[in-house]
Legacy VTK file of the C-alpha trace (Angstrom):
# vtk DataFile Version 3.0
C-alpha trace
ASCII
DATASET POLYDATA
POINTS 158 float
4.814 32.730 4.692
1.342 31.200 4.817
-1.779 32.050 6.699
-4.612 30.131 8.269
-8.230 30.785 7.316
-8.572 33.442 10.001
-5.563 35.305 8.604
-3.073 34.421 11.335
0.390 33.144 10.462
0.507 29.380 11.031
4.309 29.244 11.061
4.689 26.933 8.075
7.681 27.630 5.872
8.258 27.137 2.176
10.782 24.444 3.132
8.075 22.515 4.978
5.788 22.633 1.944
8.695 21.533 -0.256
9.674 18.641 2.005
6.088 17.390 2.240
5.743 17.690 -1.545
8.960 15.687 -2.027
7.719 12.975 0.343
4.345 12.752 -1.406
6.121 12.590 -4.754
8.141 9.587 -3.578
4.970 7.901 -2.321
3.240 8.495 -5.662
6.265 7.098 -7.509
6.135 3.918 -5.452
2.361 3.664 -5.874
2.677 4.040 -9.653
5.364 1.362 -9.698
3.208 -0.940 -7.583
0.134 -0.485 -9.752
2.167 -1.124 -12.901
3.738 -4.308 -11.529
0.361 -5.644 -10.405
-1.123 -4.910 -13.835
1.765 -6.723 -15.543
1.039 -9.716 -13.306
-2.610 -9.563 -14.364
-3.934 -8.247 -11.060
-5.855 -5.102 -10.304
-3.972 -3.072 -7.720
-6.668 -3.629 -5.084
-6.407 -7.411 -5.481
-2.634 -7.200 -5.072
-3.108 -5.193 -1.886
-5.666 -7.723 -0.637
-3.243 -10.609 -1.238
-0.493 -8.731 0.570
-2.821 -7.989 3.479
-3.838 -11.622 3.823
-0.302 -12.985 3.475
1.001 -10.472 5.999
-1.785 -10.977 8.524
-0.190 -11.867 11.837
-3.262 -11.875 14.063
-4.216 -14.751 16.308
-7.427 -15.307 14.339
-7.609 -16.206 10.646
-8.108 -13.437 8.099
-11.674 -12.466 7.186
-13.570 -10.117 4.891
-13.778 -7.694 7.816
-9.994 -7.627 8.117
-9.704 -6.810 4.420
-12.262 -4.040 4.728
-10.378 -2.539 7.653
-6.909 -2.838 6.134
-7.888 -1.663 2.651
-10.028 1.179 4.041
-13.108 0.015 2.142
-16.675 -0.747 3.152
-17.430 -4.340 4.244
-19.765 -4.939 1.289
-17.024 -3.727 -1.076
-14.577 -6.144 0.558
-17.102 -8.963 0.173
-17.417 -8.177 -3.548
-13.626 -8.066 -3.873
-13.324 -11.460 -2.168
-16.000 -12.929 -4.457
-14.071 -11.759 -7.544
-10.835 -13.161 -6.127
-12.446 -16.519 -5.328
-13.869 -16.627 -8.864
-10.408 -15.759 -10.193
-8.754 -18.614 -8.326
-6.808 -16.395 -5.932
-8.614 -17.062 -2.650
-10.486 -19.823 -0.897
-13.203 -19.282 1.683
-14.034 -21.587 4.565
-16.404 -21.406 7.522
-14.668 -20.577 10.771
-13.851 -23.516 13.020
-14.571 -21.649 16.256
-17.295 -19.381 14.879
-19.225 -20.765 11.909
-20.577 -17.269 11.148
-17.075 -16.151 10.180
-15.713 -16.757 6.698
-11.971 -17.344 6.805
-9.839 -16.499 3.778
-6.729 -18.194 2.419
-4.488 -17.621 -0.570
-4.403 -20.286 -3.255
-1.029 -21.618 -4.445
-1.424 -19.514 -7.610
-1.959 -16.367 -5.532
1.016 -17.186 -3.328
3.268 -17.541 -6.386
2.032 -14.252 -7.891
2.475 -12.468 -4.585
5.983 -13.872 -4.136
7.103 -12.451 -7.480
5.389 -9.107 -6.888
6.862 -8.767 -3.410
10.383 -9.480 -4.679
9.972 -6.761 -7.337
8.602 -4.310 -4.752
11.490 -4.912 -2.397
13.969 -4.268 -5.237
12.162 -1.004 -6.029
12.198 0.018 -2.371
15.951 -0.572 -2.238
16.296 1.875 -5.150
13.712 4.425 -4.015
14.248 3.984 -0.269
16.995 6.557 0.281
14.966 9.303 -1.427
11.818 8.267 0.457
13.592 8.222 3.820
15.281 11.551 3.104
12.004 13.171 2.109
10.240 11.777 5.175
13.017 12.976 7.468
12.891 16.439 5.929
9.107 16.563 6.268
9.265 15.559 9.922
11.999 18.017 10.818
10.650 20.824 8.653
13.926 21.127 6.772
14.143 21.671 3.054
14.744 18.481 1.133
18.108 18.672 -0.605
18.574 15.227 -2.094
22.082 14.199 -3.009
20.585 12.422 -5.973
17.169 12.408 -7.576
14.911 9.419 -7.024
15.425 6.673 -9.586
12.994 6.547 -12.433
10.298 3.921 -12.179
11.022 0.963 -14.407
8.626 0.651 -17.288
LINES 1 159
158 0 1 2 3 4 5 6 7 8 9 10 11 12 13 14 15 16 17 18 19 20 21 22 23 24 25 26 27 28 29 30 31 32 33 34 35 36 37 38 39 40 41 42 43 44 45 46 47 48 49 50 51 52 53 54 55 56 57 58 59 60 61 62 63 64 65 66 67 68 69 70 71 72 73 74 75 76 77 78 79 80 81 82 83 84 85 86 87 88 89 90 91 92 93 94 95 96 97 98 99 100 101 102 103 104 105 106 107 108 109 110 111 112 113 114 115 116 117 118 119 120 121 122 123 124 125 126 127 128 129 130 131 132 133 134 135 136 137 138 139 140 141 142 143 144 145 146 147 148 149 150 151 152 153 154 155 156 157
């Protein structure tokens, strides 16, 4: 059905393209929902993701700018700028590391924790609605089967 750059058949079927497209569609739907909810809460999407990263950090060492850079797939200087905006916005506090004074450790403020709580609850509700379609599309993509949903994914709440 398709060919590689050198003209040889790569063995990919139309069903595999369709299942991957369905999976990516579900991901985009969730991303659009997430961005909309963050905006309604007054947060840029990247700040919401940063709060979620920090709240969910389970490492043995406190969260740092470097952790944010790694988890958000951004450059360290970009993460530092993001942290500065979030500190200015009353979402994060910074403190020198106890064990290593060169490290700057990050913590959520009570305001950030409350915002994140509400956003996370909304996201979990959305995942309960969208989850079956997402799981079905992922399963179809992994097995190479055509996605034949029993129902279409729910529409994103406006």
